[in-house]
C-alpha positions as CSV (number, residue, x, y, z in Angstrom):
1,M,-21.4,9.1,7.2
2,Q,-21.1,7.7,10.9
3,S,-20.9,4.1,9.8
4,F,-18.0,4.9,7.1
5,S,-16.0,6.6,9.8
6,F,-16.6,3.8,12.3
7,R,-15.3,1.6,9.3
8,L,-12.3,3.6,8.2
9,N,-11.1,3.9,12.1
10,T,-11.8,0.3,12.4
11,V,-9.9,-0.7,9.2
12,I,-6.8,1.3,10.2
13,I,-6.6,0.8,14.0
14,S,-6.6,-3.1,12.6
15,I,-4.0,-2.6,10.5
16,M,-1.9,-0.6,13.0
17,V,-2.7,-3.2,15.7
18,G,-1.7,-6.2,13.2
19,T,1.2,-4.4,12.0
20,L,2.5,-3.6,15.3
21,L,1.9,-7.2,16.7
22,G,3.3,-8.9,13.9
23,L,6.3,-6.5,14.5
24,G,6.7,-6.9,18.2
25,I,6.2,-10.7,18.2
26,Y,8.9,-10.6,15.2
27,V,11.0,-8.1,17.4
28,G,10.6,-10.2,20.6
29,N,11.8,-13.5,19.4
30,L,14.4,-11.6,17.8
31,L,15.7,-10.1,21.0
32,E,15.0,-13.3,22.8
33,K,17.4,-15.2,20.5
34,V,20.0,-12.5,20.5
35,Y,20.0,-12.5,24.1
36,F,19.8,-16.4,24.5
37,E,23.2,-16.4,21.8
38,T,24.6,-13.6,23.9
39,V,24.2,-15.8,27.1
40,S,25.7,-18.8,26.0
41,T,28.5,-16.9,24.6
42,R,29.2,-15.5,27.6
43,L,28.7,-18.7,29.3
44,A,31.2,-20.4,26.8
45,Q,33.6,-17.5,27.3
46,E,33.6,-18.0,31.2
47,A,34.3,-21.9,30.5
48,A,37.2,-20.9,28.3
49,L,38.4,-18.8,30.7
50,I,38.3,-21.4,33.5
51,S,39.6,-23.9,31.1
52,T,42.6,-21.7,30.4
53,F,43.6,-21.0,33.9
54,I,43.2,-24.7,34.8
55,D,45.6,-25.4,32.2
56,N,47.8,-22.8,32.9
57,H,48.1,-23.2,36.9
58,H,46.6,-26.0,38.6
59,P,46.9,-29.5,38.4
60,L,43.2,-31.4,38.4
61,D,43.3,-31.9,42.5
62,S,39.4,-31.1,44.3
63,A,40.8,-29.5,47.2
64,E,42.0,-26.8,45.1
65,L,39.4,-26.6,42.4
66,Q,36.5,-26.3,45.0
67,P,37.4,-22.9,46.2
68,M,38.2,-21.7,43.1
69,V,35.3,-22.8,41.4
70,I,32.9,-20.9,44.0
71,R,34.9,-17.7,43.7
72,F,34.5,-17.7,40.0
73,A,30.7,-18.6,40.3
74,K,30.1,-15.3,42.7
75,A,32.4,-13.3,39.7
76,E,30.4,-14.5,37.1
77,D,26.9,-15.2,38.8
78,S,26.7,-18.7,37.3
79,R,27.0,-22.2,38.3
80,I,30.3,-23.9,37.6
81,T,30.9,-27.8,37.3
82,I,34.3,-29.5,36.6
83,V,34.6,-32.9,35.6
84,S,37.2,-35.3,35.0
85,R,37.5,-37.1,31.7
86,D,35.8,-40.2,32.9
87,G,32.8,-38.3,34.4
88,T,33.7,-37.7,37.8
89,V,32.9,-34.5,39.2
90,L,35.9,-33.0,40.1
91,A,34.2,-29.2,41.6
92,D,31.1,-27.9,41.8
93,S,29.8,-24.8,43.0
94,E,26.5,-25.1,44.1
95,V,26.5,-29.2,45.3
96,D,29.1,-31.2,46.8
97,P,30.7,-32.7,44.2
98,R,31.1,-35.9,46.5
99,T,27.2,-36.2,46.3
100,M,27.1,-36.1,42.7
101,E,26.8,-38.6,40.0
102,N,28.9,-39.3,37.4
103,H,28.5,-36.8,34.6
104,S,29.8,-38.8,31.5
105,N,26.4,-39.3,30.1
106,R,25.7,-35.6,29.9
107,P,25.4,-34.0,26.4
108,E,27.2,-31.3,26.8
109,I,30.2,-33.1,28.8
110,S,30.0,-35.9,26.0
111,E,30.0,-33.6,23.1
112,A,32.9,-31.1,24.8
113,L,35.2,-34.3,25.2
114,H,34.9,-34.8,21.5
115,N,34.7,-31.5,19.8
116,A,36.5,-29.5,22.8
117,E,32.7,-27.6,23.1
118,G,29.4,-28.3,24.0
119,T,26.0,-27.0,24.5
120,A,22.8,-28.2,26.1
121,V,19.7,-26.8,27.3
122,R,18.0,-29.5,29.8
123,F,16.6,-30.3,32.9
124,S,18.9,-30.5,35.6
125,S,18.4,-33.5,38.1
126,T,20.4,-32.3,40.6
127,L,19.1,-28.7,41.1
128,G,15.5,-29.6,40.1
129,Q,15.3,-26.8,37.2
130,R,16.3,-26.2,33.6
131,M,19.5,-25.1,33.0
132,V,21.7,-24.0,30.3
133,Y,25.3,-25.7,30.0
134,V,27.9,-24.5,28.2
135,A,31.0,-27.0,28.3
136,H,34.9,-26.6,27.3
137,A,37.6,-29.1,27.4
138,F,41.0,-28.4,29.0
139,D,44.4,-30.3,29.0
140,N,46.6,-29.8,32.0
141,P,50.4,-29.4,32.4
142,G,49.9,-32.8,33.9
143,G,48.2,-34.3,30.7
144,Q,45.2,-34.8,32.6
145,R,42.2,-34.1,30.6
146,G,38.6,-32.5,31.8
147,V,35.7,-30.5,31.3
148,V,34.7,-27.4,32.4
149,R,31.3,-26.5,32.5
150,V,29.3,-23.2,33.4
151,A,25.4,-23.4,33.6
152,L,22.9,-20.4,34.0
153,S,19.2,-21.2,35.0
154,V,16.4,-21.2,32.0
155,S,14.2,-19.1,34.9
156,R,16.6,-16.5,34.9
157,I,17.0,-16.1,31.5
158,N,12.9,-16.4,31.4
159,G,12.6,-13.6,33.5
160,F,14.7,-11.2,31.9
161,I,13.1,-12.2,28.5
162,H,9.5,-11.7,30.6
163,Q,10.7,-8.0,31.2
164,L,11.7,-7.8,27.7
165,W,7.9,-8.6,26.7
166,V,6.7,-6.8,29.2
167,S,8.3,-3.8,28.2
168,L,8.1,-4.2,24.4
169,T,4.1,-4.7,25.1
170,L,3.9,-1.1,26.7
171,G,5.7,0.3,24.3
172,M,3.9,-1.1,21.7
173,A,0.5,-0.2,23.5
174,A,1.8,3.6,23.5
175,A,2.5,3.2,20.1
176,L,-0.9,1.9,19.3
177,I,-2.6,4.8,21.1
178,I,-0.5,7.4,19.9
179,N,-1.2,5.8,16.3
180,I,-5.0,5.9,17.3
181,F,-5.7,9.2,18.2
182,V,-3.8,10.1,14.9
183,S,-5.7,7.9,13.0
184,L,-9.2,9.4,15.0
185,F,-7.8,13.0,13.9
186,V,-6.9,12.0,10.4
187,S,-10.2,10.0,10.0
188,R,-12.2,12.9,11.1
189,H,-10.1,15.4,9.1
190,I,-11.2,12.9,5.9
191,T,-14.9,12.2,6.8
192,R,-15.9,15.6,8.2
193,P,-15.8,16.9,4.7
194,L,-17.2,13.7,3.3
195,Q,-20.4,14.0,5.3
196,E,-20.4,17.2,4.6
197,I,-20.7,16.5,0.6
198,T,-22.7,13.3,1.5
199,E,-25.2,15.6,3.4
200,V,-25.5,18.2,0.4
201,A,-25.9,15.4,-1.9
202,R,-28.8,14.0,0.0
203,K,-30.5,17.3,0.0
204,I,-30.0,17.1,-4.0
205,T,-32.2,13.9,-4.1
206,E,-34.6,15.9,-2.0
207,R,-34.5,18.9,-5.1
208,K,-32.6,21.1,-2.7
209,Y,-30.7,22.2,-5.7
210,E,-29.6,25.6,-4.1
211,T,-27.6,23.6,-1.7
212,R,-23.3,23.8,-2.1
213,V,-20.6,22.6,-0.1
214,V,-18.9,25.4,1.6
215,G,-15.6,25.8,3.0
216,K,-11.9,25.1,1.7
217,K,-11.5,21.3,1.3
218,V,-8.0,19.8,1.1
219,G,-6.7,17.5,-1.1
220,G,-8.8,15.4,-3.8
221,I,-11.8,16.2,-1.6
222,D,-11.4,19.7,-3.2
223,Q,-12.1,18.2,-6.4
224,L,-14.9,16.1,-5.2
225,A,-16.6,19.4,-3.6
226,K,-16.4,21.3,-6.7
227,A,-17.7,18.5,-8.9
228,I,-20.8,18.2,-6.3
229,N,-21.5,22.0,-7.0
230,F,-21.2,22.3,-10.3
231,M,-23.7,19.1,-10.6
232,A,-26.1,20.8,-8.0
233,S,-25.5,24.1,-10.1
234,S,-26.3,22.1,-13.2
235,L,-29.1,20.7,-11.6
236,Q,-30.6,23.5,-10.6
237,S,-30.9,25.5,-13.7
238,Q,-31.9,22.0,-15.9
239,M,-34.7,21.4,-13.3
240,Y,-35.5,25.5,-13.3
241,E,-35.7,24.8,-17.7
242,I,-37.8,21.9,-17.2
243,K,-40.3,23.4,-14.5
244,V,-40.7,26.4,-17.1
245,N,-41.2,24.0,-20.0
246,E,-43.8,22.3,-18.1
247,E,-45.7,25.2,-16.7
248,K,-45.8,25.9,-20.3
249,L,-47.0,22.9,-21.7
250,S,-49.2,22.4,-18.8
251,G,-50.6,26.4,-19.7
252,I,-50.9,25.5,-23.2
253,L,-52.7,22.1,-22.3
254,K,-54.7,23.5,-20.0
255,N,-56.4,26.3,-22.0
256,M,-56.5,24.2,-25.1
257,F,-60.1,23.9,-26.5
258,S,-58.8,20.6,-28.3
259,G,-58.7,17.4,-25.9
260,V,-55.1,15.5,-26.0
261,I,-54.2,12.1,-24.4
262,L,-50.8,10.8,-24.3
263,I,-50.9,6.8,-24.2
264,S,-48.0,5.3,-23.5
265,E,-46.2,1.8,-24.9
266,S,-48.2,-0.3,-22.4
267,R,-51.1,1.1,-23.8
268,R,-51.7,2.8,-20.6
269,I,-53.2,6.8,-20.1
270,L,-50.5,9.0,-19.2
271,L,-51.8,12.2,-19.5
272,A,-55.2,14.1,-20.6
273,N,-56.1,17.4,-20.4
274,A,-58.8,19.4,-19.0
275,A,-60.7,19.6,-22.5
276,A,-60.5,15.8,-23.2
277,Q,-61.8,15.0,-19.8
278,E,-64.7,17.2,-20.3
279,L,-65.3,15.7,-23.9
280,L,-64.7,12.2,-22.8
281,G,-67.2,12.9,-19.9
282,H,-64.1,11.4,-17.3
283,S,-62.0,12.8,-14.4
284,E,-58.5,12.8,-14.4
285,R,-58.6,10.0,-11.7
286,T,-60.4,7.7,-13.8
287,L,-58.2,8.2,-17.1
288,I,-54.5,8.4,-15.7
289,G,-52.6,4.9,-15.0
290,K,-55.6,3.1,-16.9
291,L,-55.1,1.2,-19.6
292,H,-57.6,3.1,-22.6
293,I,-59.8,0.4,-23.7
294,E,-60.8,0.1,-19.7
295,A,-61.1,3.7,-18.8
296,G,-64.1,4.1,-20.3
297,L,-63.4,5.6,-23.8
298,N,-64.9,5.6,-26.9
299,Y,-65.0,2.0,-28.5
300,G,-64.2,3.4,-32.0
301,L,-61.6,5.9,-30.5
302,S,-59.6,2.5,-28.8
303,E,-59.7,0.7,-32.1
304,I,-57.8,3.6,-33.5
305,I,-55.3,3.7,-31.1
306,D,-54.6,0.2,-31.3
307,R,-54.3,0.7,-35.3
308,C,-52.0,3.6,-34.8
309,F,-49.5,1.2,-32.6
310,K,-49.9,-1.5,-34.8
311,T,-48.8,0.7,-37.9
312,G,-46.9,3.3,-36.8
313,E,-48.5,5.8,-39.0
314,R,-50.4,9.1,-38.6
315,I,-54.6,8.5,-38.4
316,R,-57.4,10.9,-39.0
317,E,-60.9,9.7,-38.4
318,E,-64.2,10.8,-37.3
319,V,-65.6,9.2,-34.1
320,H,-69.2,9.4,-32.7
321,I,-69.1,9.7,-28.7
322,Y,-72.4,9.3,-27.1
323,Y,-71.0,10.0,-23.6
324,P,-71.5,12.4,-22.0
325,E,-73.5,13.4,-24.6
326,E,-73.4,12.9,-28.2
327,R,-70.7,14.6,-30.3
328,I,-69.0,14.1,-33.5
329,V,-64.9,13.9,-32.6
330,D,-62.2,14.6,-35.2
331,C,-59.9,12.0,-34.0
332,N,-55.9,12.9,-34.9
333,L,-53.5,10.5,-33.8
334,A,-50.1,10.2,-34.3
335,P,-47.3,7.7,-32.7
336,Y,-44.1,9.2,-31.1
337,T,-41.2,7.1,-31.7
338,S,-37.8,6.4,-30.5
339,E,-34.4,6.7,-32.3
340,H,-34.5,3.2,-33.8
341,G,-38.1,3.9,-34.8
342,E,-39.8,2.0,-32.4
343,V,-43.1,3.3,-31.2
344,K,-43.1,4.3,-27.8
345,G,-46.5,6.0,-27.4
346,V,-49.6,7.8,-29.3
347,V,-50.6,11.4,-28.9
348,T,-54.3,11.9,-29.5
349,V,-55.7,15.0,-30.3
350,L,-59.5,15.4,-30.3
351,H,-61.5,18.3,-32.0
352,D,-65.6,18.5,-31.2
353,I,-66.9,19.3,-34.7
354,T,-70.4,18.9,-33.7
355,A,-71.3,22.1,-34.2
356,I,-69.7,21.9,-37.5
357,R,-71.3,19.2,-38.7
358,R,-74.7,20.6,-37.5
359,L,-74.0,23.8,-39.1
360,E,-73.3,22.1,-42.2
361,K,-76.5,20.1,-42.0
362,I,-78.3,23.3,-41.5
363,R,-76.6,24.9,-44.4
364,S,-77.6,22.2,-46.6
365,E,-81.3,21.9,-44.8
366,F,-81.1,25.4,-45.3
367,V,-80.3,25.3,-49.4
368,A,-83.1,22.7,-49.6
369,N,-85.2,24.7,-48.0
370,V,-84.9,27.8,-50.0
371,S,-85.0,26.0,-53.3
372,H,-88.0,24.7,-52.4
373,E,-89.8,27.8,-50.6
374,L,-88.6,29.5,-54.2
375,K,-89.6,26.6,-56.4
376,T,-93.4,26.5,-55.2
377,P,-94.2,30.5,-56.3
378,I,-92.0,30.1,-59.0
379,T,-94.1,27.0,-60.6
380,S,-97.2,28.5,-59.9
381,I,-95.5,31.9,-61.8
382,K,-94.8,30.0,-64.5
383,G,-97.8,28.1,-65.1
384,F,-100.2,29.9,-64.9
385,A,-98.0,32.3,-67.2
386,E,-97.8,29.4,-69.6
387,T,-101.8,28.9,-69.5
388,L,-102.6,32.3,-70.2
389,L,-100.0,32.0,-73.1
390,D,-101.7,29.1,-74.6
391,G,-105.0,30.9,-74.8
392,A,-106.6,31.2,-71.5
393,M,-105.8,34.7,-71.6
394,D,-108.5,35.5,-73.8
395,D,-111.2,34.9,-71.1
396,P,-111.2,38.0,-69.1
397,Q,-112.3,36.1,-66.0
398,V,-109.6,33.6,-66.2
399,R,-107.0,35.8,-67.3
400,R,-108.1,38.2,-64.3
401,N,-108.1,35.0,-61.6
402,F,-104.4,33.8,-63.1
403,L,-103.2,37.4,-63.0
404,E,-104.6,37.5,-59.4
405,I,-102.4,34.1,-58.4
406,I,-99.6,35.4,-60.2
407,Y,-99.5,38.6,-58.3
408,T,-100.3,37.0,-54.9
409,E,-97.0,34.4,-55.5
410,S,-94.8,37.1,-56.5
411,E,-95.7,38.9,-53.4
412,R,-95.1,35.7,-51.4
413,L,-91.5,35.4,-53.3
414,H,-90.8,39.1,-52.6
415,R,-91.4,38.8,-49.0
416,L,-89.3,35.3,-49.2
417,V,-86.5,37.3,-50.6
418,N,-86.8,40.3,-48.2
419,D,-87.1,37.8,-45.5
420,L,-83.8,36.1,-46.0
421,L,-82.1,39.7,-47.2
422,D,-83.2,40.7,-43.4
423,L,-82.0,37.6,-41.9
424,S,-78.7,37.6,-43.6
425,K,-77.9,41.1,-42.5
426,I,-79.0,40.5,-39.3
427,E,-76.8,37.0,-38.6
428,Q,-73.9,39.5,-40.2
429,R,-74.9,42.1,-37.8
430,K,-74.8,44.6,-40.6
431,V,-78.5,46.1,-39.2
432,P,-77.0,48.9,-36.8
433,L,-79.7,49.6,-34.2
434,R,-81.3,53.3,-33.7
435,K,-82.0,53.1,-30.2
436,E,-84.6,55.2,-28.5
437,Q,-87.2,55.2,-26.0
438,V,-90.2,53.1,-27.2
439,R,-93.4,53.3,-25.9
440,I,-94.5,49.4,-25.8
441,Y,-98.3,50.2,-25.8
442,E,-98.4,52.2,-28.9
443,L,-96.2,49.6,-30.8
444,I,-98.7,47.1,-30.1
445,Y,-101.7,49.0,-31.2
446,D,-100.4,50.4,-34.4
447,I,-99.4,46.2,-35.2
448,Y,-103.0,45.4,-34.2
449,Q,-104.6,48.1,-36.4
450,H,-102.5,46.4,-39.6
451,L,-103.5,43.2,-38.3
452,Q,-107.1,44.1,-37.5
453,E,-108.4,42.5,-40.8
454,K,-107.3,39.1,-39.8
455,V,-108.2,39.2,-36.8
456,N,-111.8,40.3,-37.2
457,R,-111.9,37.6,-40.0
458,K,-111.0,34.6,-37.9
459,K,-113.2,36.1,-35.1
460,I,-110.3,36.2,-32.6
461,E,-110.4,37.9,-29.4
462,F,-107.6,40.2,-28.8
463,H,-106.3,41.5,-25.6
464,F,-104.0,44.6,-25.3
465,P,-102.0,45.2,-22.1
466,S,-103.2,46.9,-19.2
467,Q,-100.2,49.3,-18.7
468,H,-100.1,51.8,-21.0
469,D,-97.1,53.9,-20.2
470,I,-94.1,51.2,-20.2
471,T,-91.3,52.1,-22.4
472,V,-88.1,50.2,-23.5
473,E,-84.9,51.4,-25.1
474,G,-84.3,50.1,-28.7
475,D,-84.5,49.9,-32.1
476,K,-88.5,51.0,-32.8
477,D,-88.2,49.4,-36.5
478,R,-86.8,46.3,-35.2
479,L,-89.2,46.1,-32.0
480,H,-91.9,46.5,-34.5
481,Q,-90.8,43.6,-36.4
482,I,-90.1,41.3,-33.3
483,L,-93.9,41.5,-32.4
484,V,-95.3,41.8,-35.6
485,N,-94.0,38.2,-36.2
486,L,-95.0,37.1,-32.6
487,I,-98.2,38.5,-32.9
488,D,-99.0,37.4,-36.5
489,N,-98.2,33.6,-36.0
490,A,-100.2,33.6,-32.6
491,I,-103.3,35.2,-35.0
492,S,-102.3,32.4,-37.7
493,Y,-102.2,29.3,-35.5
494,T,-105.4,30.1,-33.5
495,S,-108.7,28.8,-34.6
496,E,-111.8,30.8,-35.0
497,D,-113.1,32.4,-31.9
498,G,-109.9,31.9,-30.3
499,T,-107.7,34.5,-28.1
500,V,-104.8,36.1,-28.8
501,S,-103.2,38.1,-25.5
502,V,-100.4,41.0,-25.4
503,D,-99.2,41.8,-22.0
504,V,-96.2,43.7,-20.7
505,V,-94.9,43.5,-17.4
506,D,-91.9,45.9,-15.6
507,H,-89.5,43.8,-13.9
508,G,-87.4,46.7,-12.8
509,N,-84.3,46.1,-14.2
510,E,-86.1,44.8,-17.3
511,V,-89.2,44.3,-19.3
512,E,-91.5,41.7,-20.2
513,I,-93.8,41.2,-23.2
514,S,-95.8,37.9,-23.5
515,V,-97.8,37.4,-26.7
516,A,-100.1,34.3,-25.5
517,D,-102.8,32.2,-27.8
518,T,-105.1,29.6,-27.8
519,G,-104.2,27.8,-30.8
520,I,-102.7,24.5,-31.7
521,G,-99.5,24.7,-29.4
522,I,-96.0,23.1,-30.1
523,P,-94.9,19.7,-29.6
524,L,-91.9,19.2,-27.0
525,R,-90.3,17.5,-29.7
526,D,-90.4,21.0,-31.8
527,R,-89.5,23.5,-29.2
528,E,-86.3,23.5,-29.4
529,R,-86.1,24.0,-33.1
530,I,-88.8,26.4,-33.8
531,F,-86.7,28.9,-34.0
532,E,-84.6,27.5,-36.8
533,R,-85.0,28.9,-40.3
534,F,-87.8,27.0,-42.2
535,Y,-88.9,25.4,-39.7
536,R,-92.6,24.7,-39.2
537,V,-94.5,23.2,-36.5
538,D,-97.6,22.7,-39.0
539,K,-96.3,23.0,-42.7
540,G,-99.5,23.0,-44.1
541,R,-101.2,25.8,-42.1
542,S,-98.2,28.2,-42.3
543,R,-98.1,27.8,-46.2
544,E,-101.8,28.7,-46.4
545,S,-101.3,31.9,-44.2
546,G,-98.4,33.1,-46.5
547,G,-95.7,32.4,-43.8
548,T,-92.1,31.9,-44.9
549,G,-90.8,30.0,-41.9
550,L,-88.4,32.7,-41.3
551,G,-90.5,34.9,-38.9
552,L,-89.0,33.1,-35.6
553,A,-85.6,33.2,-36.9
554,I,-85.7,36.8,-37.6
555,V,-87.3,37.3,-33.7
556,K,-84.7,35.4,-32.1
557,H,-81.8,37.3,-34.0
558,L,-83.0,40.5,-33.6
559,V,-84.0,40.0,-29.4
560,D,-80.2,38.7,-29.0
561,A,-79.4,42.2,-30.9
562,H,-81.2,44.0,-28.4
563,H,-79.7,41.6,-25.6
564,G,-82.9,40.1,-24.3
565,R,-84.0,36.7,-24.4
566,I,-87.3,34.9,-25.1
567,I,-88.9,31.9,-23.9
568,V,-91.3,29.4,-25.1
569,E,-94.6,27.8,-23.1
570,S,-96.4,26.0,-24.8
571,E,-99.0,22.9,-24.7
572,E,-100.5,21.0,-27.5
573,G,-103.9,21.9,-27.8
574,K,-103.9,24.8,-25.4
575,G,-102.0,27.1,-26.8
576,S,-98.4,28.8,-27.1
577,R,-97.1,31.8,-25.2
578,F,-93.7,34.0,-26.2
579,R,-92.1,35.5,-23.3
580,V,-89.5,38.2,-24.3
581,F,-87.4,40.0,-22.0
582,F,-85.5,43.2,-22.7
583,P,-83.2,44.9,-20.4
584,R,-84.5,48.5,-19.4
585,N,-80.9,50.1,-20.6
586,T,-79.1,48.1,-23.4
587,K,-75.5,48.4,-24.0
588,T,-74.0,48.3,-27.4
């Protein structure tokens, strides 16, 4: 604004200087012309007056004319010369007429003899300076004709004109100074509000929308100030609304479980929320501003994005992502367009459906496993029943053997159905836990009594816990079910003359129950799946032992229901160890 004030003052002062200079030159030239005309008129009047005086009173006698012209010259403060018709100087107020040359060739004399009056401005050879000459012809009573010439030095005229120009210049300078002060005052009066308005506008550009132009302004500046204040108020409310909307959008995107990616028309990534970054294994720094094809996105996803840009249609497809881990992603792409229908970008929403697809696979496998598990005993029962009906029932020994097999298979079918029902109830949390303080040693001893025949048959060495008084808060029947499955599995997968050890350790806040065996062990590749329904490490031996394949799945869900945790330690060919940790006091 200082530069604007300087420019404004410069323009105003330049205009004033130009105006005053032009006006001064015009007025000066006009006054000079008027003064020169006034001097010429006065000289003409003097010449005419002297001519009339000569005409009426004197003949052309040098003796009488010389004193007269000197007297007139002193009175009029000018040079007076009387010249005869033939150019002889009869009298002169400045120089002895006898020494002067003939003046018939002087332009003013020649003009006066022909036209009664003559005027000339020229250099006087007699006086050695420029003079203004005015000549007037006369005729005396004696019939003689001559010329009265009145002259004035140009230097005297120039002196007056010089004083005139000095006075005029001083007057213009004074007027200019006054105008400069007025200009500075007016410009300051104008530019100060403009400077304040400019400062407010600058602060608005710096997002200081609360800034306002204060004070009463004059003229059109008041309207400008009101417009600036209205604009600032409007911007403040709009930016507040935008900020609120941005916070809402940011909060939504930040807390969404689905990944959201916004891609511009130039194929560059403009936005990627936290879920998308986690899903794709990239940080915001490596995604924002990058081309989607070079940002390390999945190739299949990039191909779908390009297709969405080309077709301008919504696309939904599943994509496999292998980094940072293998996932199945449901990709929903939609273009956003301008009012003219041009595709300006693509919004990509990513849903991780890996768990859903895994559950679908598990459900499918579960149905197949249940069908297979049910089919085996049902086929056996049906086959032996048909054999009996075909005539085998007439042989008492065969009939008894077949009925025993049918009974065994029906028992196996009964256990399978019960395990399925139990697992379904446990998974749906429909089995309430009746908590009490359970003595672990007594529970293990009861289980051993139930499985003792199996232990003795395989000649397995069974080790009981060394501590007898440790208790756990939980449902006694469900704890019994957990330990039965673990101990029974340990006995089933341990070869003859092997060892099964059960131990209990009090860790203060939790109690550890471990079941270890010297059996076949669990391969590393199978450890993560042993708690799945119907999953068996050794399918042949499991069926021989009458297992349903649901025991460890039931164990895992019951341990979770007690807010516990289970750890598997195993080495193939050397045995396994299941460690179950229960909190000392569980909370429902």
